[in-house]
N, C-alpha and C positions, 0 to 999 in steps of 0.2 A: 121764539123772540128771547133772548140775556135780560136778568132781570138783576139791578146795582144792588153788592148790601149794604140791605140798614145800616145808617148810623146808629154805633153803641151808642144802650138811653146812660143819663149820665150818674155816674152813683150815686147813691143813700145809703147810710147806715143806718139802718132800722134798729140794729138792736139801742143804739143813745136816744133814739125817744123812744123803747117802753119801759113805761115802773122800772120800776130799782127794785122791787119787793121781789119780782118774779127773774129763775134763775135763766142761766142761759140757752139749756138745753131747750125748755119749756119757750123761749122766747123764738127760738130759730124753727120749731117743731110746729107753734103751732100757729104759727104766722101765716097764711094764703098770701099776702100778695111776697114777701122775701122770696116762698116757695117759687114762686113763679118767675117774678124776677132771672130769681139764679135760673131756674129751665129753661128761658129766653137767652140772657146770656150763656149759655153752655152751647145752644143748639145755635147761634150766630156765629162763636172758634167754630164750630162741629165745620159748617159752610159756607167760612171762607178759606179752611184747613187743607191741603190735597196733600195726603199721602204717597210717596214715591217707593215704587217696591222695588228692594236689591237684590237678586237674585244671591245665592248661597256660593263663595269665594270660588272655593271647590268647581264649581259647579263651570265656573266661564276662569276662561285665559283671558286676565286686563292686560297681556302682551304678546306682537308681535313673536318677540324672540324671549325667551327664555334663559335666564343666564346657567350656565352650569357653574361647578364646583371651580376648573380648572381659568373660563374665561371671569368672576370675583379674585381670585391668587395671583394669573395673570393678564393684569391691565396693561394694553396697550393704547399706544393712544389713536383716535379717530380719525377720519379723513373728513373735513367738514366735506368734501366736495362730492363725496356717493356717500356720506351717511346713511342718505334717503332714498338712497335705490335701489336699498333690498328693506325698504319698507315692503311688507301685502306680501313678505312672502315667503315660501313654509323653511321651517327649520333644517337646516343640512344633515339627512340622517346619519346618527352614531359617534364614538368620539372624537373630536379633531388631538390626535397627536401632533407635541410638542416636540420643540430641536433633543428633544433628551429622549426622545424613545431609538430614535437612526442608535444612536451614541451605548444605547443599555442594551441594542438588540448586538449592533456590532464585536460586543463586550461578551455577549455569550458565546456568539460563533470563535471568537477567537480560542477562550478559555477548551471550548468541546474540541477542534482542532488542537491543540492542546494534548490534552487528555488522551485524543486515539491515536497521537506521535510515543507522547512517553505516561501518560498515565498507566495503562492496560500492563506496561512491565513493568514498572515501578510495582505498582499491587503483587504481579506474579511474582517477581519476587523477593516484595515480603512474604509474599504467603508463604514461597518453598522457604524459605528462612525458618519464618517460624514452625511450619512442621514439621522438619528439618532440627530443631529443634527441642519443638513437640517432641517427636519421636527418640532425642535426644535422650531427655529427661526420661522418660516407660518406658525404655531400655532395656530386660533380665537379658541372661544370658541364655537361660531356656527359655523364655517365653515371649519372642516376636509375633506381634501382628502383622498380619501376612498386609496392609497399610502403610505399616511401618517398612516393610521391607520395602514396600516399591518406591515413600519415599527417599531411603535410601540408597536404592539403586538408582536414581534418577539423578541424585546429588551427586553419587558418584558418577554416574559416565559423564551430566558437564563439566565436573573438577574435571574429567581425564580428556574430554574433548578440547577444553581454555588450552590445558595443557600440553597435549597434540595439536593444538594450531600454532602455539608460543613455539614451541618445539621447531614447525616444520619454515616457519619463517624465519626460526634465526639459521638455520640450514641452509637456507634461501641467500639468507644476505651470503654469511660466512662463504657461502658458495659465489658468488658473486664481486666479488672482495677479495679473490687469490690473489696473487701475482706470481704461489709458484706454484709447477705440478706439485711439488709434492704437501700440499696445502689440501690438490682437491683429492688427494685417493682413500685419505679418509670422509669423507664429502658425495662418493660415488658408488652406486650397488651395483654387486657384483663383480667387488676390484680382483677377484681371481684375473674374471675375463678381459676385464675393462680397461686395468689402469695400463697397461703394455700400448692397444691402441690407443692413450691418453698418451702417452710418449711418442710416440709413432706418430700421433697429431700432430701437437703441436713443434716438431720436427721444419714444420711449414709452416704453420700456423701460430706466431706470439701468442704469447697469455696475458693480457691485460685484464684490467679488474673492467668488471661492469659496474656502472651505476646505473642504481637502479632507485624507485622512488619509493619513499619513507612511511607509505602508505599501507596496510597488511594491506596480502592481498586476498584471494574471495577465491575460496577453496572446494568442489565436487569431488565427489569419490568416482573413480573410473572401473569400478570394474561392479553390477550387483553385488548385494547380496548373502547371495548362496556364496559365491566365492571363498575362497581359506584363504586369497592374497587378500591385502591392505592400501590398494593404491589411491593419490590422489593427483589430483589434475590443477594448482593452482596456473593463477590467472592476475599476470603480475602488471606491473610499468613502466614501462624505460624512465630514465631524468627528460626524458621530454614529451614523459605522458603517452605515452605507444606501447600499446597492451601484444605481449608474448605470456604463451601458456609453459609449466615447468612439470612434471611429473613426479612422481615421489611414492616411492615404497616403505612402509614405517612395517619394519619388521615384529618379531614375537617379541623378542626384549626392548620394544619402544623404541629404535634406534629410526632415526629418519633420511632417509639415504637421495639422493638426486639420480635423478634416470641421465648420464651425461650423453649420452648414444642422441635422444630424439632432442637437444636443447644444440647441440652444432647439426641435425644432422645430416647421420653417417653413412655414407655406404663403401659395398663394397670397391664402383669400380664408376665413375664421372657415366651418370647416366646419360650422355651428349655421345662418350665415345661408344659404351655398351650399341646403341641405336645406331648407329655410326659405318662401327669395325663389327657389328656381330658375331662375336665370337661362343663358341659351339663344342668348344673343350669342357665346361665342367657348367652345372648349376648355381646362380645366383642367385644373392639374399639379396631384396633393394623394399627400402620403402616406397610407395607409392600411392597414384589415390584414384581409385576404380572406379566405372561405374558399369549396366551393363548397354553393352551397345546388340547391331545386325550388322556387322563388317564382317561379310563372308567370304571364303578362297576357294582356292582349284581345291587346296588339302586341307579348307574349313570347309567342306562344299554348304554340309546341310546342318539348318537349325537345331533338326531332328539327330539327328549325333553330337553335335557339337554346343558350346555355349561361349560365348562371347563378351570382354568384356575388356575398353577401353582404359587405356594407363597412361597413366604421364606422372611427372617425380615434379618434386618443390624446385623453381627458379629454373624449369626451362621447357621447353614449348615442343621437344622431338613428343611425337604417341606412338605407341607403338596397343596393337590391337591382340588380348594373351585367351589361350580357349583349351575348354576342361570339355574332357568330357561328360555329357548327359547323359542323367541318370548316375552319373557316381554319388559318393559320400564328399567329394572334393567338392564338387557339381550343388549341391542343398548345404556346405556348411556356405560358399560363398553369396547366391541369394539366398540365404537369410541374413548375414552381415550387409548387405546393398541392400533388403527392405525393412534394416529395421534403421536405413537412414534415409529414406523415403521418398527413394531415387536419386537421391544428391554424391557428392560423392564422397567413398567409405578411403580410408587410412587405413591401409594395410602391410604387412608385411607378407610377400609373395616370394616363391622361389623358380627362376623364369631358368627355364630353355630354351635354346636354340634348335630343334635336329638338324642332323644330319641333313645334305642336297634338299633344301627348304629353295623354294622360288618365292615369296610369299618374302617381301620386302620387311611389311609390319608385322607380320607373325612370327609368334609364341608360344611357344606350352607349358599356361599353367601343373605344374607340377607338385606345386603346396602353397595351404594357406595357413607359412611360420604364426604367425599371432594378426587375431583379429584387428589389430591396434598399429601404432607405430613402435610398440614400446613393446620389449620380448618378456611376454608373461615366465618366462621359464628360462631359462640360458637352452641357443639353440644347441640343435644338434646337426651338427654337419654329414656332407654322406661319406 
């Protein structure tokens, strides 16, 4: 049963009706009627007032989505049509990336790529120059540290290599810009032996300047480091950007000379004529591409006695098969040469001989591997 609250009593000022000679404290304290009225009023106020218990703010989430710092800084207009669709849903986990983050990541990647391309080389050059300067400043004639020796040696090697590349490039440009045979005499290697061949060759082939690309050729050594010869192969480009190769030799004095014979691909006679006419008067040295084969004939019947090689020449479809005695020093040299090219064609200079009274139309005898390349490392010695 619900009881209605009692109406408050009319306020009555008891203090004003007490004798004036009494002190206020005594009047309030010693008046039973006043005290009972105050207690009653206080009890009525407690009965009619309801206190709400509010939990601590830290323990209760007052919003479905708490705003982050980015939401407060970058405010976007809300879509009224879909504003209430996400109420009551869980807040997405993680930090929302703005449109600036992809640009920032892209910039970092660009800087990283540029550093890989140019930064490491620049730091290496700066470190090398700093080390060289420090080594030169600390240099004493009679006391030089091992590190200083290495720095100076590396620097001298780099300077020498750069100068050598510059000299080789100038030699190639001078060679292909020559229009007179006399200009070639100072640019070719082994001029005492080769220059007469040059004169004879250009009697039937007019000498004209050849335009080449202005790009610096790429260079690689022809021989291994154990050789005392200094040969380089330059990969150049024509004006039409067609690649071609040039072999150069660096003399002990540092002079660069072009191997003219490999440029014109000089042969003692036309390969097609040799195949068709088969002269058996003397041995002939040919620049050939060879590959091991198993074409055995009546004159060269057994693989245990002979080794067979397929012989082809540049700009020709004619094929011959050369044979060499199995187990001989020449057979081992040719086997090592072809093995180095892993089954591909090997470029060599071979001395061939057509034996008399031979019935095979394609068989020839290999007498010597004059050079394991198309270039004469040493001047050839004829029989």
